[in-house]
C-alpha positions as CSV (number, residue, x, y, z in Angstrom):
1,M,10.4,-10.4,12.6
2,T,11.6,-13.8,11.8
3,Y,13.8,-16.6,12.9
4,V,16.8,-17.8,10.9
5,V,19.1,-20.8,10.8
6,T,22.8,-20.2,11.4
7,E,25.9,-22.2,10.5
8,A,25.5,-24.3,13.6
9,C,23.0,-26.4,11.5
10,I,25.6,-27.3,8.9
11,K,26.3,-31.1,9.0
12,C,24.0,-31.4,12.1
13,K,20.6,-31.0,10.4
14,Y,18.6,-32.5,13.3
15,M,15.2,-31.4,11.9
16,D,13.4,-31.4,15.3
17,C,12.4,-27.8,14.4
18,V,10.5,-29.0,11.3
19,E,8.0,-31.0,13.3
20,V,6.8,-28.0,15.4
21,C,6.6,-25.3,12.7
22,P,3.0,-24.3,12.3
23,V,3.5,-22.7,8.8
24,D,6.0,-25.2,7.2
25,C,8.6,-22.5,6.5
26,F,11.7,-24.8,6.5
27,Y,13.6,-25.7,3.4
28,V,16.2,-28.4,3.1
29,G,19.7,-28.3,1.7
30,E,22.2,-31.1,1.3
31,N,23.7,-30.4,4.8
32,M,21.5,-27.8,6.5
33,L,18.1,-26.3,6.8
34,V,16.9,-22.7,6.3
35,I,13.8,-20.8,7.2
36,H,12.0,-18.6,4.6
37,P,12.0,-15.2,6.5
38,D,8.9,-14.1,4.6
39,E,6.9,-17.1,5.6
40,C,8.0,-17.3,9.3
41,I,5.4,-15.9,11.6
42,D,7.9,-15.3,14.5
43,C,6.2,-17.8,16.8
44,G,9.6,-19.0,18.1
45,V,8.5,-22.6,18.7
46,C,11.4,-23.9,16.6
47,E,14.2,-22.3,18.5
48,P,14.1,-24.4,21.7
49,E,13.7,-27.6,19.6
50,C,17.1,-27.3,17.9
51,P,19.8,-29.4,19.7
52,A,22.5,-27.5,17.9
53,E,21.1,-24.1,19.0
54,A,21.3,-23.1,15.3
55,I,18.0,-21.1,15.2
56,V,18.0,-17.5,16.4
57,S,15.7,-14.5,16.1
58,D,16.5,-11.9,13.5
59,S,16.9,-9.4,16.4
60,D,19.9,-11.4,17.6
61,A,23.2,-10.0,16.4
62,R,24.2,-13.5,15.1
63,A,21.3,-13.5,12.7
64,S,22.4,-10.5,10.5
65,A,24.8,-12.6,8.4
66,W,22.2,-15.4,7.9
67,T,18.9,-13.7,7.0
68,E,19.8,-13.3,3.3
69,L,21.3,-16.7,3.1
70,N,18.1,-18.2,4.5
71,R,16.0,-16.2,2.1
72,T,18.1,-17.1,-0.9
73,Y,18.2,-20.8,-0.3
74,A,14.5,-21.0,0.8
75,Q,13.7,-19.9,-2.8
76,Q,15.9,-22.7,-4.3
77,W,15.6,-25.7,-2.0
78,P,12.6,-27.9,-1.5
79,N,10.2,-27.3,1.4
80,I,10.3,-29.8,4.2
81,T,7.3,-30.5,6.4
82,R,8.3,-33.7,8.3
83,K,11.3,-34.5,10.4
84,G,13.7,-36.8,8.7
85,E,16.8,-38.6,9.9
86,A,19.7,-36.5,11.2
87,P,23.1,-37.5,10.0
88,A,24.6,-40.3,12.1
89,D,27.5,-38.1,13.1
90,A,25.4,-35.0,13.8
91,D,26.5,-34.8,17.5
92,A,30.1,-34.7,16.5
93,W,29.5,-31.6,14.4
94,K,27.5,-29.6,17.0
95,T,30.6,-27.7,18.4
96,V,32.7,-27.4,15.3
97,P,33.4,-23.7,14.5
98,D,33.5,-22.0,11.1
99,K,31.4,-24.6,9.4
100,Y,30.1,-22.3,6.7
101,R,33.4,-21.6,5.0
102,R,34.5,-25.1,5.1
103,F,31.4,-27.3,4.8
104,F,28.4,-25.4,3.5
105,S,26.8,-27.0,0.4
106,P,24.5,-24.9,-1.8
107,K,23.0,-28.1,-3.2
108,P,19.3,-28.9,-2.4
109,G,18.4,-31.7,-0.1
110,A,15.6,-34.2,-0.3
111,E,12.3,-34.1,1.7
112,G,13.0,-36.1,4.8
113,R,16.8,-36.0,4.5
């Protein structure tokens, strides 16, 4: 079992989850984070830390479309181990629907951003 990041993270990227992860399994893209599903130990401490409610267990129906995306980009993006600054407009993006199709960026992010 694992946890995955869903499209609710896109353009929010709060990073509170990164600080509590005991195995450093978060990877950073230009406008979202992902969890490496093969590194996640299913402890669940990250889920309640996400203000955007973007992290779900892979047993959740919402996770099915996101597990492979998390795996793919965790292999391409840099690992992040410390919380960085969320975008200034993150709160405005929390409730925006269909962010993946319109705003997802496959570009890697930078540690702490």
